[in-house]
A tleap script that builds the chain and sets N, CA, C and O, in Angstrom:
source leaprc.protein.ff14SB
mol = sequence {
  NMET ARG LEU GLU GLU TRP LEU GLU LEU ARG
  THR PRO PRO VAL PRO GLU PRO PHE ARG GLU
  TRP MET ILE PRO GLU VAL PRO ASP VAL ASP
  ALA SER ALA GLY ALA LEU ALA GLY GLU ALA
  PHE SER ALA LEU SER ARG ALA LEU GLU GLY
  ALA GLY ARG PRO ARG ARG GLY ALA PHE ASP
  LEU LEU ALA ALA ASP GLY PHE LEU THR TYR
  ALA CYS GLU ALA ALA LEU GLU THR ASP ASP
  PRO ALA GLY VAL LEU ASP GLU LEU ILE GLU
  ARG PHE ALA CPRO
}
set mol.1.N position { 52.932 -22.753 -32.209 }
set mol.1.CA position { 54.145 -22.852 -31.420 }
set mol.1.C position { 54.255 -24.010 -29.955 }
set mol.1.O position { 53.442 -23.739 -29.072 }
set mol.2.N position { 54.821 -24.753 -29.786 }
set mol.2.CA position { 53.841 -25.769 -28.111 }
set mol.2.C position { 55.125 -25.150 -27.326 }
set mol.2.O position { 56.317 -25.080 -27.626 }
set mol.3.N position { 54.235 -24.652 -25.983 }
set mol.3.CA position { 54.685 -24.339 -24.698 }
set mol.3.C position { 56.573 -24.238 -24.697 }
set mol.3.O position { 57.443 -23.366 -24.707 }
set mol.4.N position { 56.437 -26.109 -24.672 }
set mol.4.CA position { 57.815 -26.554 -24.856 }
set mol.4.C position { 58.703 -25.974 -25.083 }
set mol.4.O position { 59.392 -25.298 -24.318 }
set mol.5.N position { 58.856 -26.232 -26.620 }
set mol.5.CA position { 59.016 -25.828 -28.048 }
set mol.5.C position { 58.877 -23.973 -27.563 }
set mol.5.O position { 58.085 -23.352 -28.273 }
set mol.6.N position { 59.276 -23.507 -26.934 }
set mol.6.CA position { 58.966 -21.865 -27.009 }
set mol.6.C position { 59.209 -21.375 -26.017 }
set mol.6.O position { 59.256 -20.147 -25.941 }
set mol.7.N position { 59.621 -22.790 -24.116 }
set mol.7.CA position { 60.426 -22.428 -23.088 }
set mol.7.C position { 61.672 -22.633 -24.314 }
set mol.7.O position { 62.135 -21.514 -24.534 }
set mol.8.N position { 62.171 -23.395 -24.940 }
set mol.8.CA position { 63.584 -24.397 -25.255 }
set mol.8.C position { 64.192 -23.010 -25.611 }
set mol.8.O position { 65.216 -22.613 -25.055 }
set mol.9.N position { 63.641 -22.403 -26.398 }
set mol.9.CA position { 63.517 -21.225 -27.415 }
set mol.9.C position { 64.307 -19.772 -27.183 }
set mol.9.O position { 64.949 -19.017 -27.913 }
set mol.10.N position { 63.862 -19.786 -25.580 }
set mol.10.CA position { 64.372 -18.918 -24.566 }
set mol.10.C position { 65.721 -18.089 -23.858 }
set mol.10.O position { 66.433 -19.049 -23.562 }
set mol.11.N position { 66.362 -17.039 -23.485 }
set mol.11.CA position { 67.776 -17.270 -23.687 }
set mol.11.C position { 67.535 -16.175 -22.749 }
set mol.11.O position { 67.208 -15.074 -23.191 }
set mol.12.N position { 67.682 -16.399 -21.356 }
set mol.12.CA position { 69.576 -17.388 -21.877 }
set mol.12.C position { 68.361 -18.188 -21.254 }
set mol.12.O position { 67.358 -17.569 -20.899 }
set mol.13.N position { 68.478 -20.012 -21.077 }
set mol.13.CA position { 68.251 -21.103 -21.347 }
set mol.13.C position { 67.468 -21.324 -19.787 }
set mol.13.O position { 67.573 -20.665 -18.753 }
set mol.14.N position { 66.613 -22.599 -20.126 }
set mol.14.CA position { 66.076 -22.622 -18.457 }
set mol.14.C position { 67.281 -23.903 -18.551 }
set mol.14.O position { 67.620 -24.763 -19.365 }
set mol.15.N position { 67.884 -23.197 -16.477 }
set mol.15.CA position { 69.357 -24.205 -15.981 }
set mol.15.C position { 69.641 -24.929 -16.594 }
set mol.15.O position { 70.499 -24.181 -17.062 }
set mol.16.N position { 69.846 -26.245 -17.410 }
set mol.16.CA position { 70.276 -27.631 -16.516 }
set mol.16.C position { 69.173 -28.375 -15.466 }
set mol.16.O position { 68.210 -29.138 -15.554 }
set mol.17.N position { 69.835 -27.755 -14.554 }
set mol.17.CA position { 69.018 -29.295 -13.144 }
set mol.17.C position { 68.144 -28.674 -12.975 }
set mol.17.O position { 67.309 -29.153 -12.207 }
set mol.18.N position { 67.953 -27.780 -13.367 }
set mol.18.CA position { 66.229 -26.771 -12.942 }
set mol.18.C position { 65.210 -27.853 -13.864 }
set mol.18.O position { 64.236 -28.424 -13.373 }
set mol.19.N position { 65.629 -27.989 -15.209 }
set mol.19.CA position { 64.244 -27.797 -16.333 }
set mol.19.C position { 63.653 -28.557 -16.193 }
set mol.19.O position { 62.790 -28.649 -17.066 }
set mol.20.N position { 63.612 -29.615 -15.120 }
set mol.20.CA position { 62.894 -30.499 -14.523 }
set mol.20.C position { 61.057 -30.281 -14.070 }
set mol.20.O position { 59.986 -30.839 -14.307 }
set mol.21.N position { 61.621 -29.007 -13.226 }
set mol.21.CA position { 61.085 -27.887 -12.335 }
set mol.21.C position { 59.488 -27.485 -13.614 }
set mol.21.O position { 58.258 -27.460 -13.560 }
set mol.22.N position { 60.629 -27.239 -14.646 }
set mol.22.CA position { 60.080 -26.458 -15.603 }
set mol.22.C position { 59.066 -27.177 -16.935 }
set mol.22.O position { 58.757 -26.549 -17.947 }
set mol.23.N position { 58.699 -28.477 -16.674 }
set mol.23.CA position { 58.381 -29.559 -17.973 }
set mol.23.C position { 56.476 -28.810 -17.650 }
set mol.23.O position { 55.649 -28.870 -16.741 }
set mol.24.N position { 56.545 -28.354 -18.626 }
set mol.24.CA position { 54.383 -27.671 -18.521 }
set mol.24.C position { 54.104 -29.139 -17.588 }
set mol.24.O position { 54.626 -30.252 -17.652 }
set mol.25.N position { 53.198 -28.653 -16.848 }
set mol.25.CA position { 51.865 -30.135 -16.343 }
set mol.25.C position { 51.047 -30.515 -17.307 }
set mol.25.O position { 50.960 -31.669 -17.728 }
set mol.26.N position { 50.119 -29.114 -17.877 }
set mol.26.CA position { 49.650 -29.755 -19.778 }
set mol.26.C position { 50.435 -30.148 -20.559 }
set mol.26.O position { 51.477 -29.558 -20.845 }
set mol.27.N position { 49.969 -31.457 -21.138 }
set mol.27.CA position { 51.367 -31.614 -22.046 }
set mol.27.C position { 50.954 -30.802 -23.945 }
set mol.27.O position { 49.870 -30.302 -23.643 }
set mol.28.N position { 51.031 -30.650 -24.576 }
set mol.28.CA position { 51.130 -29.976 -26.075 }
set mol.28.C position { 49.530 -28.558 -26.125 }
set mol.28.O position { 48.558 -28.105 -26.730 }
set mol.29.N position { 50.306 -28.520 -25.081 }
set mol.29.CA position { 49.074 -26.572 -24.582 }
set mol.29.C position { 50.277 -25.451 -26.732 }
set mol.29.O position { 51.225 -25.555 -27.511 }
set mol.30.N position { 49.280 -24.782 -26.431 }
set mol.30.CA position { 50.438 -24.078 -27.026 }
set mol.30.C position { 50.654 -23.122 -26.095 }
set mol.30.O position { 50.139 -22.881 -25.003 }
set mol.31.N position { 51.903 -22.397 -27.025 }
set mol.31.CA position { 52.280 -21.135 -25.736 }
set mol.31.C position { 51.618 -20.341 -26.023 }
set mol.31.O position { 51.171 -19.953 -27.103 }
set mol.32.N position { 51.453 -19.865 -24.432 }
set mol.32.CA position { 51.033 -18.591 -24.673 }
set mol.32.C position { 50.602 -17.675 -23.149 }
set mol.32.O position { 50.757 -18.314 -22.109 }
set mol.33.N position { 50.011 -16.035 -23.007 }
set mol.33.CA position { 50.136 -16.013 -21.287 }
set mol.33.C position { 49.840 -16.662 -21.023 }
set mol.33.O position { 50.604 -17.470 -20.493 }
set mol.34.N position { 47.898 -17.059 -21.177 }
set mol.34.CA position { 47.243 -17.534 -20.178 }
set mol.34.C position { 48.097 -18.710 -20.190 }
set mol.34.O position { 48.776 -18.814 -19.169 }
set mol.35.N position { 48.219 -19.419 -20.861 }
set mol.35.CA position { 48.420 -21.213 -20.155 }
set mol.35.C position { 50.622 -21.623 -19.465 }
set mol.35.O position { 51.087 -22.651 -18.973 }
set mol.36.N position { 51.373 -20.152 -19.821 }
set mol.36.CA position { 52.193 -19.812 -18.614 }
set mol.36.C position { 51.988 -20.196 -17.602 }
set mol.36.O position { 52.328 -21.229 -17.024 }
set mol.37.N position { 50.970 -18.741 -17.120 }
set mol.37.CA position { 49.597 -18.557 -15.873 }
set mol.37.C position { 49.606 -19.503 -15.392 }
set mol.37.O position { 50.038 -19.929 -14.321 }
set mol.38.N position { 48.595 -20.291 -17.028 }
set mol.38.CA position { 48.158 -21.438 -15.623 }
set mol.38.C position { 49.036 -22.946 -15.526 }
set mol.38.O position { 48.553 -24.064 -15.706 }
set mol.39.N position { 50.149 -22.684 -15.262 }
set mol.39.CA position { 51.473 -23.283 -15.003 }
set mol.39.C position { 51.809 -23.178 -14.057 }
set mol.39.O position { 52.182 -24.047 -13.268 }
set mol.40.N position { 51.722 -21.706 -13.903 }
set mol.40.CA position { 52.172 -21.704 -12.899 }
set mol.40.C position { 51.945 -21.241 -11.325 }
set mol.40.O position { 52.559 -20.807 -10.350 }
set mol.41.N position { 49.858 -21.875 -12.030 }
set mol.41.CA position { 49.363 -21.344 -10.829 }
set mol.41.C position { 49.167 -23.363 -10.044 }
set mol.41.O position { 48.573 -23.729 -9.029 }
set mol.42.N position { 49.930 -24.163 -11.047 }
set mol.42.CA position { 50.120 -25.091 -11.576 }
set mol.42.C position { 51.199 -25.472 -10.029 }
set mol.42.O position { 51.026 -26.191 -9.045 }
set mol.43.N position { 52.023 -24.802 -10.368 }
set mol.43.CA position { 52.546 -25.163 -9.541 }
set mol.43.C position { 53.376 -24.568 -7.977 }
set mol.43.O position { 54.132 -25.030 -7.123 }
set mol.44.N position { 52.628 -23.193 -8.298 }
set mol.44.CA position { 51.905 -23.104 -6.519 }
set mol.44.C position { 51.009 -24.089 -5.754 }
set mol.44.O position { 51.287 -24.791 -4.782 }
set mol.45.N position { 49.705 -23.944 -6.534 }
set mol.45.CA position { 49.706 -26.029 -5.920 }
set mol.45.C position { 50.123 -27.079 -4.848 }
set mol.45.O position { 49.750 -27.507 -3.756 }
set mol.46.N position { 51.526 -27.331 -6.172 }
set mol.46.CA position { 52.419 -28.180 -5.493 }
set mol.46.C position { 53.175 -27.399 -4.680 }
set mol.46.O position { 52.737 -27.717 -3.575 }
set mol.47.N position { 54.152 -26.462 -4.467 }
set mol.47.CA position { 53.810 -26.299 -3.053 }
set mol.47.C position { 53.006 -26.153 -2.592 }
set mol.47.O position { 53.329 -26.979 -1.739 }
set mol.48.N position { 51.911 -25.776 -2.204 }
set mol.48.CA position { 51.393 -25.721 -1.126 }
set mol.48.C position { 51.058 -26.823 -0.750 }
set mol.48.O position { 51.027 -26.816 0.480 }
set mol.49.N position { 50.527 -28.695 -1.545 }
set mol.49.CA position { 50.439 -29.712 -1.185 }
set mol.49.C position { 51.929 -30.260 -0.785 }
set mol.49.O position { 51.954 -31.397 -0.312 }
set mol.50.N position { 53.332 -29.480 -0.943 }
set mol.50.CA position { 53.859 -30.436 -0.034 }
set mol.50.C position { 54.071 -29.526 1.051 }
set mol.50.O position { 55.275 -29.551 1.306 }
set mol.51.N position { 53.752 -29.106 1.454 }
set mol.51.CA position { 54.342 -27.962 2.844 }
set mol.51.C position { 54.978 -28.863 3.715 }
set mol.51.O position { 55.802 -28.339 4.464 }
set mol.52.N position { 54.819 -30.093 3.821 }
set mol.52.CA position { 55.706 -30.799 4.826 }
set mol.52.C position { 57.417 -31.540 4.078 }
set mol.52.O position { 58.228 -32.311 4.593 }
set mol.53.N position { 57.404 -31.032 3.041 }
set mol.53.CA position { 58.866 -31.634 3.006 }
set mol.53.C position { 59.049 -30.211 1.620 }
set mol.53.O position { 58.821 -30.301 0.413 }
set mol.54.N position { 59.493 -29.113 2.361 }
set mol.54.CA position { 60.123 -28.124 2.282 }
set mol.54.C position { 61.134 -27.489 0.969 }
set mol.54.O position { 60.885 -26.446 0.364 }
set mol.55.N position { 62.193 -28.301 0.737 }
set mol.55.CA position { 63.382 -28.954 -0.221 }
set mol.55.C position { 62.238 -28.630 -1.496 }
set mol.55.O position { 62.339 -27.541 -2.061 }
set mol.56.N position { 61.150 -29.596 -1.935 }
set mol.56.CA position { 60.557 -29.515 -3.017 }
set mol.56.C position { 59.520 -28.318 -2.980 }
set mol.56.O position { 59.211 -27.470 -3.817 }
set mol.57.N position { 59.170 -28.537 -1.891 }
set mol.57.CA position { 57.418 -26.825 -2.010 }
set mol.57.C position { 59.050 -25.730 -3.166 }
set mol.57.O position { 59.036 -25.532 -4.381 }
set mol.58.N position { 60.116 -25.305 -2.201 }
set mol.58.CA position { 60.409 -24.131 -2.471 }
set mol.58.C position { 60.481 -24.623 -4.226 }
set mol.58.O position { 59.769 -23.907 -4.930 }
set mol.59.N position { 61.026 -25.418 -4.767 }
set mol.59.CA position { 61.317 -26.323 -5.860 }
set mol.59.C position { 60.297 -25.202 -6.636 }
set mol.59.O position { 60.547 -24.097 -7.117 }
set mol.60.N position { 58.901 -26.068 -6.531 }
set mol.60.CA position { 57.879 -25.361 -6.184 }
set mol.60.C position { 57.394 -24.481 -6.669 }
set mol.60.O position { 56.910 -24.466 -7.801 }
set mol.61.N position { 57.440 -23.537 -5.851 }
set mol.61.CA position { 57.266 -21.555 -5.347 }
set mol.61.C position { 58.496 -21.420 -7.022 }
set mol.61.O position { 58.218 -20.705 -7.984 }
set mol.62.N position { 59.479 -22.099 -6.946 }
set mol.62.CA position { 60.767 -21.373 -8.119 }
set mol.62.C position { 59.936 -21.404 -9.083 }
set mol.62.O position { 59.184 -20.430 -9.108 }
set mol.63.N position { 59.749 -22.374 -10.112 }
set mol.63.CA position { 59.098 -22.945 -10.661 }
set mol.63.C position { 58.021 -21.736 -11.593 }
set mol.63.O position { 58.162 -21.222 -12.703 }
set mol.64.N position { 56.455 -21.555 -10.058 }
set mol.64.CA position { 55.468 -20.672 -10.802 }
set mol.64.C position { 56.547 -19.102 -11.074 }
set mol.64.O position { 56.472 -18.506 -12.148 }
set mol.65.N position { 57.438 -18.643 -10.001 }
set mol.65.CA position { 58.308 -17.673 -10.485 }
set mol.65.C position { 58.733 -17.845 -11.696 }
set mol.65.O position { 59.363 -16.849 -12.051 }
set mol.66.N position { 58.678 -18.722 -12.572 }
set mol.66.CA position { 59.778 -18.787 -12.974 }
set mol.66.C position { 58.364 -18.870 -14.404 }
set mol.66.O position { 58.964 -18.632 -15.453 }
set mol.67.N position { 56.939 -19.095 -14.695 }
set mol.67.CA position { 56.483 -19.578 -15.565 }
set mol.67.C position { 56.005 -18.072 -15.495 }
set mol.67.O position { 56.172 -17.470 -16.555 }
set mol.68.N position { 55.464 -17.364 -14.499 }
set mol.68.CA position { 54.466 -16.145 -14.212 }
set mol.68.C position { 55.856 -15.030 -15.177 }
set mol.68.O position { 55.633 -13.900 -15.613 }
set mol.69.N position { 56.838 -15.579 -15.254 }
set mol.69.CA position { 57.626 -14.408 -15.209 }
set mol.69.C position { 57.606 -14.964 -16.995 }
set mol.69.O position { 57.324 -14.119 -17.845 }
set mol.70.N position { 57.949 -16.526 -17.460 }
set mol.70.CA position { 57.184 -15.711 -18.450 }
set mol.70.C position { 56.017 -16.449 -19.066 }
set mol.70.O position { 55.773 -17.356 -19.862 }
set mol.71.N position { 55.603 -15.833 -18.505 }
set mol.71.CA position { 53.943 -15.768 -18.776 }
set mol.71.C position { 53.865 -13.445 -19.391 }
set mol.71.O position { 53.328 -12.816 -20.303 }
set mol.72.N position { 54.571 -13.164 -18.429 }
set mol.72.CA position { 54.834 -11.994 -18.446 }
set mol.72.C position { 55.749 -11.270 -19.637 }
set mol.72.O position { 55.617 -10.100 -19.999 }
set mol.73.N position { 56.743 -12.270 -20.183 }
set mol.73.CA position { 56.879 -12.166 -21.131 }
set mol.73.C position { 56.653 -12.511 -22.401 }
set mol.73.O position { 57.102 -11.962 -23.406 }
set mol.74.N position { 55.978 -13.392 -22.332 }
set mol.74.CA position { 54.605 -13.871 -23.474 }
set mol.74.C position { 53.864 -12.912 -24.108 }
set mol.74.O position { 53.851 -12.600 -25.299 }
set mol.75.N position { 52.789 -12.158 -22.485 }
set mol.75.CA position { 52.083 -10.996 -22.949 }
set mol.75.C position { 53.032 -10.239 -23.823 }
set mol.75.O position { 52.514 -10.229 -24.940 }
set mol.76.N position { 54.402 -9.472 -23.861 }
set mol.76.CA position { 54.744 -9.058 -24.620 }
set mol.76.C position { 54.789 -8.837 -26.333 }
set mol.76.O position { 54.954 -7.964 -27.186 }
set mol.77.N position { 54.421 -10.808 -26.112 }
set mol.77.CA position { 54.884 -10.449 -27.426 }
set mol.77.C position { 53.700 -10.295 -28.658 }
set mol.77.O position { 53.664 -10.299 -29.888 }
set mol.78.N position { 52.782 -10.159 -27.533 }
set mol.78.CA position { 51.538 -10.319 -27.709 }
set mol.78.C position { 50.946 -8.934 -28.797 }
set mol.78.O position { 51.763 -8.099 -29.184 }
set mol.79.N position { 49.576 -8.848 -29.168 }
set mol.79.CA position { 49.504 -7.405 -30.268 }
set mol.79.C position { 49.115 -6.413 -29.189 }
set mol.79.O position { 49.344 -5.208 -29.290 }
set mol.80.N position { 48.530 -6.967 -28.176 }
set mol.80.CA position { 48.089 -5.800 -26.493 }
set mol.80.C position { 48.809 -6.528 -25.742 }
set mol.80.O position { 48.322 -7.580 -25.328 }
set mol.81.N position { 49.893 -6.226 -25.444 }
set mol.81.CA position { 50.461 -6.994 -24.544 }
set mol.81.C position { 50.014 -6.213 -22.734 }
set mol.81.O position { 49.879 -6.779 -21.650 }
set mol.82.N position { 49.889 -4.587 -23.160 }
set mol.82.CA position { 48.700 -4.052 -21.761 }
set mol.82.C position { 48.044 -4.884 -21.114 }
set mol.82.O position { 48.001 -5.233 -19.935 }
set mol.83.N position { 47.097 -5.396 -22.837 }
set mol.83.CA position { 45.607 -6.230 -22.069 }
set mol.83.C position { 46.330 -7.077 -21.256 }
set mol.83.O position { 46.531 -6.885 -20.057 }
set mol.84.N position { 46.849 -8.314 -22.112 }
set mol.84.CA position { 46.882 -9.382 -21.543 }
set mol.84.C position { 48.006 -8.957 -20.151 }
set mol.84.O position { 47.860 -9.765 -19.235 }
set mol.85.N position { 48.588 -8.356 -19.984 }
set mol.85.CA position { 49.298 -8.078 -18.581 }
set mol.85.C position { 48.657 -7.847 -17.824 }
set mol.85.O position { 48.950 -8.293 -16.715 }
set mol.86.N position { 47.414 -7.022 -17.965 }
set mol.86.CA position { 45.875 -6.938 -16.931 }
set mol.86.C position { 45.403 -7.949 -16.795 }
set mol.86.O position { 44.866 -8.002 -15.689 }
set mol.87.N position { 45.244 -9.307 -17.633 }
set mol.87.CA position { 44.499 -9.937 -17.478 }
set mol.87.C position { 44.589 -10.704 -17.072 }
set mol.87.O position { 43.700 -11.478 -16.717 }
set mol.88.N position { 46.695 -10.877 -16.862 }
set mol.88.CA position { 47.379 -11.713 -15.885 }
set mol.88.C position { 47.293 -11.510 -14.712 }
set mol.88.O position { 47.201 -12.558 -14.073 }
set mol.89.N position { 47.270 -9.999 -13.717 }
set mol.89.CA position { 47.149 -9.620 -12.556 }
set mol.89.C position { 45.516 -9.632 -12.568 }
set mol.89.O position { 45.078 -10.341 -11.663 }
set mol.90.N position { 45.095 -9.376 -12.905 }
set mol.90.CA position { 43.146 -9.619 -12.697 }
set mol.90.C position { 43.769 -11.679 -11.881 }
set mol.90.O position { 43.940 -11.915 -10.685 }
set mol.91.N position { 43.856 -12.210 -12.484 }
set mol.91.CA position { 44.126 -13.526 -12.384 }
set mol.91.C position { 44.388 -14.136 -11.415 }
set mol.91.O position { 43.690 -15.002 -10.888 }
set mol.92.N position { 46.162 -13.475 -10.833 }
set mol.92.CA position { 47.191 -13.691 -10.313 }
set mol.92.C position { 45.983 -12.809 -9.081 }
set mol.92.O position { 45.367 -13.564 -8.329 }
set mol.93.N position { 45.702 -11.183 -8.944 }
set mol.93.CA position { 45.615 -11.141 -7.278 }
set mol.93.C position { 44.986 -10.108 -8.018 }
set mol.93.O position { 45.301 -9.043 -8.549 }
set mol.94.N position { 43.213 -11.355 -7.736 }
set mol.94.CA position { 41.755 -9.977 -8.231 }
set mol.94.C position { 41.435 -9.674 -7.019 }
set mol.94.O position { 40.554 -8.842 -6.804 }
savepdb mol mol.pdb
quit
């Protein structure tokens, strides 16, 4: 399943005004905890690049949080949730 499709299936759904911030930067990527973590990193990078635009940076930071939260949710859908969560922790807090 593609990441965009996976995101559309979340309950509750991403709030409509925030959807544009939750569009994956990498098109047509398969849904996985790793792909969602990658999107979180991209959003964090955008937040840091937009330091002179605090409102945009704040939305990028919220998107990073959302993608990381979804990465944790996706980890729970795997055969090895603890292992995938450990990988996410290593990726974000080496």
